[in-house]
Every structure is written in structure tokens, then in C-alpha cells.
C-alpha positions in Angstrom: 40.7 14.8 -21.3 40.6 11.0 -21.0 38.3 9.3 -23.4 37.3 5.8 -22.4 34.6 3.3 -23.1 32.8 4.8 -20.1 32.9 8.4 -21.2 31.7 7.5 -24.6 28.9 5.4 -23.2 27.7 8.1 -20.8 28.4 11.1 -23.1 30.6 12.8 -20.5 34.0 14.5 -20.6 35.7 13.1 -17.5 35.3 9.5 -16.2 34.0 10.6 -12.8 30.5 10.0 -11.4 29.2 12.1 -8.5 27.5 9.4 -6.4 23.7 9.7 -6.1 23.5 9.7 -2.3 19.7 9.9 -1.6 19.1 12.7 0.9 22.4 14.3 0.3 22.7 14.9 -3.5 20.8 18.0 -4.7 19.7 19.3 -8.1 22.4 22.1 -7.7 25.1 19.5 -7.0 24.1 17.2 -9.9 23.9 20.1 -12.3 27.2 21.5 -11.2 28.8 18.0 -11.6 27.4 17.5 -15.1 28.2 21.0 -16.2 31.8 20.4 -15.1 32.0 17.4 -17.4 31.4 14.6 -14.9 28.2 12.7 -14.5 25.9 14.4 -12.0 23.6 12.1 -10.1 20.4 12.4 -8.1 19.3 10.0 -5.4 15.6 9.5 -6.2 14.7 6.4 -4.2 12.3 8.3 -1.9 10.5 10.2 -4.6 7.1 9.7 -6.1 6.3 10.0 -9.8 5.0 13.6 -9.9 7.9 14.8 -7.9 10.2 13.1 -10.3 8.6 14.7 -13.2 9.1 18.1 -11.6 12.7 17.2 -10.9 13.2 16.3 -14.5 12.0 19.7 -15.6 14.2 21.4 -13.0 17.3 19.5 -14.2 16.6 20.4 -17.9 16.6 24.0 -16.9 20.0 23.7 -15.1 22.0 21.6 -17.5 21.9 20.1 -21.0 24.5 17.5 -20.1 23.9 13.9 -19.1 22.4 13.3 -15.6 21.9 10.1 -13.6 18.6 9.3 -11.8 19.2 6.6 -9.2 16.8 4.2 -7.5 16.6 1.3 -5.1 15.5 -2.1 -6.4 15.4 -3.9 -3.0 13.1 -6.7 -2.1 9.8 -6.0 -0.3 10.3 -6.3 3.5 9.2 -9.6 5.1 9.3 -8.5 8.7 6.3 -9.6 10.8 4.2 -7.3 13.1 5.9 -8.5 16.2 9.3 -7.4 14.9 7.9 -4.0 14.0 6.3 -3.5 17.4 9.5 -4.5 19.2 11.4 -1.9 17.2 8.8 0.7 18.0 9.2 -0.1 21.7 13.0 0.3 21.4 12.7 3.7 19.9 9.9 5.0 22.2 12.4 6.5 24.8 14.2 8.4 22.1 10.9 9.7 20.7 10.0 10.8 24.2 13.4 12.5 24.7 12.8 14.6 21.6 9.1 15.1 22.3 8.0 13.5 19.1 4.8 11.8 20.3 4.0 8.3 19.2 6.5 6.2 17.3 5.6 5.9 13.6 3.9 2.7 12.4 6.3 0.0 11.3 5.5 0.3 7.6 7.7 1.2 4.5 7.3 4.7 3.2 9.3 4.2 0.0 9.2 1.3 -2.4 11.2 -0.6 -5.0 11.4 0.7 -8.5 8.1 -0.2 -10.2 5.9 0.6 -13.2 4.8 4.1 -12.0 8.4 5.3 -11.5 9.4 3.7 -14.7 6.7 5.6 -16.6 8.0 8.8 -15.1 11.6 7.9 -16.3 10.3 7.1 -19.8 8.8 10.7 -19.9 12.0 12.3 -18.5 14.3 10.1 -20.6 17.5 10.8 -18.7 20.8 9.7 -20.2 21.5 7.4 -17.2 19.2 5.4 -14.9 21.1 3.6 -12.1 20.2 1.2 -9.4 21.3 -0.1 -6.0 20.5 -3.6 -4.6 20.3 -5.2 -8.1 18.0 -4.4 -10.9 14.2 -4.1 -11.3 12.1 -6.5 -13.3 13.5 -7.4 -16.7 10.7 -5.7 -18.6 11.3 -2.4 -16.9 15.0 -2.5 -17.7 14.2 -3.3 -21.3 11.8 -0.3 -21.5 14.4 2.1 -20.1 17.1 0.8 -22.5 14.7 1.0 -25.5 14.0 4.6 -24.5 17.7 5.4 -24.7 18.8 5.3 -21.1 22.1 3.7 -20.1 21.7 1.3 -17.1 24.1 1.2 -14.2 24.0 -0.8 -11.0 26.3 -1.7 -8.1 28.1 -5.0 -7.4 29.9 -6.0 -4.3 31.3 -9.3 -5.7 32.2 -10.9 -9.0 29.0 -13.0 -8.8 26.8 -9.9 -8.6 28.8 -8.2 -11.4 28.2 -11.2 -13.7 24.5 -11.2 -12.9 24.2 -7.5 -13.6 25.9 -7.9 -17.0 23.7 -10.9 -17.9 20.5 -8.9 -16.9 21.1 -5.7 -18.9 23.5 -3.4 -17.0 25.6 -1.4 -19.5 28.3 -0.7 -16.9 28.9 -1.9 -13.4 29.8 0.0 -10.3 32.3 -2.2 -8.3 31.4 -1.0 -4.8 34.1 -1.8 -2.2 33.6 -2.2 1.5 35.1 1.2 2.1 32.1 3.0 0.7 29.9 5.3 2.7 26.2 4.8 2.8 24.3 1.7 1.9 26.2 -1.4 0.7 24.7 -2.5 -2.6 24.8 -6.3 -2.1 21.8 -8.3 -3.4 22.9 -11.9 -4.2 25.4 -12.1 -1.4 25.0 -11.8 2.4 26.4 -8.8 4.3 29.5 -10.9 5.1 30.9 -10.4 1.6 33.2 -7.6 2.6 35.6 -7.0 -0.3 37.7 -3.9 -0.5 37.7 -1.7 -3.6 41.2 -2.5 -4.8 40.7 -6.2 -4.5 37.2 -6.1 -6.1 37.9 -3.9 -9.1 40.5 -6.1 -11.0 38.4 -9.2 -10.4 35.3 -7.6 -11.7 37.2 -6.2 -14.7 38.4 -9.6 -15.6 34.9 -11.2 -15.2 32.8 -8.9 -17.3 32.9 -7.2 -20.7 31.2 -3.9 -19.9 32.9 -0.9 -18.4 33.6 -1.1 -14.7 33.4 1.9 -12.3 35.4 1.8 -9.1 33.6 3.1 -5.9 34.6 3.1 -2.3 37.5 4.9 -0.6 38.3 7.1 -3.7 38.5 10.8 -2.8 41.5 12.2 -4.6 43.7 11.8 -7.7 45.7 9.0 -6.1 42.5 6.9 -5.7 41.5 7.6 -9.3 44.9 6.7 -10.7 44.9 3.5 -8.6 41.5 2.5 -9.8 42.4 3.1 -13.5 45.6 1.1 -13.1 43.5 -1.8 -11.9 41.4 -1.7 -15.1 38.5 0.6 -14.1 37.1 2.8 -16.8 36.0 5.4 -14.3 35.3 6.2 -10.7 32.2 7.0 -8.6 32.9 9.3 -5.7 30.5 10.1 -2.9 31.9 11.1 0.5 34.2 13.8 -0.9 31.2 15.6 -2.3 29.4 15.8 1.1 31.5 18.8 2.1 30.7 20.7 -1.1 28.4 23.7 -0.6 25.7 22.1 -2.7 25.4 19.0 -0.5 22.0 18.7 1.2 23.1 17.3 4.5 22.8 18.9 8.0 25.6 21.2 9.2 26.4 18.8 12.0 27.0 16.0 9.5 29.4 18.2 7.5 31.4 19.2 10.7 31.6 15.5 11.8 33.0 14.6 8.4 35.7 17.2 8.6 36.6 16.0 12.1 36.8 12.3 11.1 39.9 10.4 10.1 37.9 7.5 9.0 38.6 5.3 12.0 35.2 6.1 13.6 33.1 4.8 10.8 31.4 1.4 10.6 28.5 -0.3 8.9 25.2 -0.4 10.8 21.6 -1.5 10.2 20.1 0.6 13.0 19.0 3.5 10.8 17.4 1.7 7.8 17.5 -2.0 8.3 20.3 -2.6 5.8 24.1 -2.2 6.4 25.4 1.3 5.6 28.6 2.9 6.6 28.5 6.0 8.7 30.3 7.9 11.5 29.6 6.2 14.8 27.3 8.1 17.2 25.2 7.5 20.4 22.3 5.9 18.6 24.5 3.4 16.7 26.2 2.4 19.9 22.9 2.1 21.9 21.2 -0.2 19.4 24.2 -2.2 18.1 23.2 -5.3 20.1 19.7 -5.2 18.6 20.8 -5.1 14.9 19.9 -8.8 14.2 16.3 -8.3 15.4 15.4 -5.1 13.6 12.7 -4.9 10.8 13.7 -5.3 7.2 14.8 -2.4 5.0 13.2 0.1 4.5 10.8 -0.1 7.5 13.5 0.9 10.0 14.1 4.0 7.8 10.5 5.0 8.4 10.8 4.6 12.2 14.1 6.6 12.5 13.1 9.4 10.2 11.7 11.7 12.9 14.6 11.1 15.2 17.1 11.9 12.5 15.3 15.1 11.6 14.9 16.2 15.3 18.6 15.5 16.1 19.8 17.5 13.1 17.4 20.3 14.1 19.2 20.5 17.5 22.6 20.4 15.8 23.3 17.2 17.6 25.0 14.2 16.0 23.4 11.7 18.3 20.6 10.4 16.0 21.8 11.6 12.6 22.7 9.0 9.9 26.1 10.5 9.1 27.0 8.4 6.1 30.7 8.4 5.4 33.3 6.3 3.6 36.6 5.4 5.0 38.6 8.0 3.0 36.8 10.8 4.8 40.0 12.3 6.1 40.6 13.6 2.6 37.4 15.8 2.6 37.7 19.5 2.2 35.2 22.4 2.1 34.8 23.3 -1.6 32.2 23.5 -4.4 31.2 20.6 -6.7 32.8 22.3 -9.7 36.0 23.1 -7.9 36.3 19.5 -6.6 35.8 18.0 -10.0 38.3 20.4 -11.6 40.9 19.6 -9.0 40.4 15.8 -9.4 40.7 16.1 -13.2 43.8 18.3 -13.1 45.6 16.3 -10.4 44.8 12.9 -12.0 45.7 14.1 -15.4 42.4 13.2 -16.9 
């Protein structure tokens, strides 16, 4: 067992965080991770307050260990009506192909972390509340910290890491370009593409809070490398997607097992923000249109029915198959077994 500044801060046994992964993490996965001594996480960005309160009760019935509730703190979309209508027209042939009727209105269906969600978190009082795309308003961060929650957020550059520390983050997730899913940049542009092993030591040298390495870490070698560079722990996402508890379509799981990582790239066509996933027909079809798509999360609203229909047909063509570059290391297993193997092999 490796005790570090991070394990003490989070109240966990092993310096491993199961990444939140909205739409993929499940209560069963988070509970299994926490019960195995890691930090289990829940991707809550799409959830409303009452559903969060129910989730809080469910988690308390499954584990008495620390759990991480994760949210988006993105900016409100600024896209105009014309941009939204153009995107709807682009998607209309695909809606017709799947017999989905009219394309959804170009409006966001989930929103940045605000007062109503904060109130639910104050009631649930989880050990950890984490964020992607920066931090919410300072007064909300202060309320969460005063209520006993540890605050984490992702940085893709040293500049972002320093900002997070200055604005209340208790630990920082240094997210490298290898990561699957949405890139967490918020002060930089999407052109700041720094790999994990270059980012981690620079962030470690720039801040005084614990640093968590994320991106391209899927086995004991990645954990050891991150720790050697000064990380206090690691956050692992893609490797958990082939665990039995993962809430992703079967076609996504099969494509992960078939990938060697060379067929992943970042794309904005599913949500409006860059996210790394396995390349499919839809990503290729709309690649040239990426600069003209509506802001996040409007595009996520528009593609939702397509993603669901494609998964229902067991087709990869329109599924957002998020994946990091170390996907070739994925194996079918359970959350508890994966954590135990990582701990044993890394000597944690």
C-alpha cells in the first residue's frame, strides 16, 4: 500500500482514480472501484438535481468509501440560430436513414454546474467533487469546500494548472493529449496538444497541490512512469471500459478490444468540443464541417438520437466510441480485478 499526499487527501487506499466518463461509468463501477480501495467516480454532467439525490442514496447503499461526483463547468454556448440550422440540415439524411423523424432543435439539454446542482451536492456531501473544463463560480467552489468536499479539476497545460490551484482546486488532474473522451482545456485553445509524460513533470514543478496523471495510462508501467515523473496518483479511463460494469454499448466494447490505438483521433462532430474516440463513418463524413458546428453541448443534443439508434443496431457508424491511445492494453475483466492487478503489478 502506497500512502501519498493524494491518498491522504482523498481518504483512499491506492492512488488510482477510476475516471468519471459520463455515459460510461455506472454506480456499480464506481462502488466496485471505491470498495477496492481506489476512488470510484460518477460522470454526472447530464443529470438533474433530483436524479443526483437518488444517485447519492444509491451510492451510500453500495459503499461507505469515498466517491467522486464529476461535472462540466463549460461556458454557455454562443452559437447563433443559423449555425444550428445548418447543423440540423447536415444531420437530416442520417436521421432519415435511421427513421428518426425531425432533427432535434439546436438547443443544449445539459448545462454548466450551477446553484441547483451545488445544492444537491451539499446535501449528498460526497468526499470528492470534480470538474472538467475549469471550475464553476468561486462561491460554489467555496460552498463545496466548506461542506467538506475535496475539489479536483483537469488541466491540459501548466497555465491551466496554476489557475486551478489559485482558484481552489485541492489536486489537479494533468490530462495529456492521449486521453480518451473530452479534452479538458478551458484557458487554452484546442491546439495545446501536450502528451502526458511531458505535461506531468511540468505541472508538478509549477504547483504545490498533488498532481494526478491522466492519459495513456492503462497498466502498471504507465503508473510507475507517472509516479517517477512526480505524480501523486493516476486517473485511468479507457481501461475500465471493458469491465463488465461499464455502461457502454456492446459494439463500443468490441471496437475497443479490436483497436491498437492507431485508429483514434480527436473530433468535435459528436458534441462540439474535441474528444478522442475510435474513428467511424460519421466522424469521417463530417470531418470537413468541424469548424462550422454549433458550440458544445448543442451538438451533443443533435447527435444523441443517432448515437442511440446506431448502438441499437449494433453498428459502430454513429456511436461516440471514446477511447484513449493506450486502448491496445484493454482486457475484459471486472472493475475490482482490474484495480487489484494494477495495484499488485505496480507494487502500490
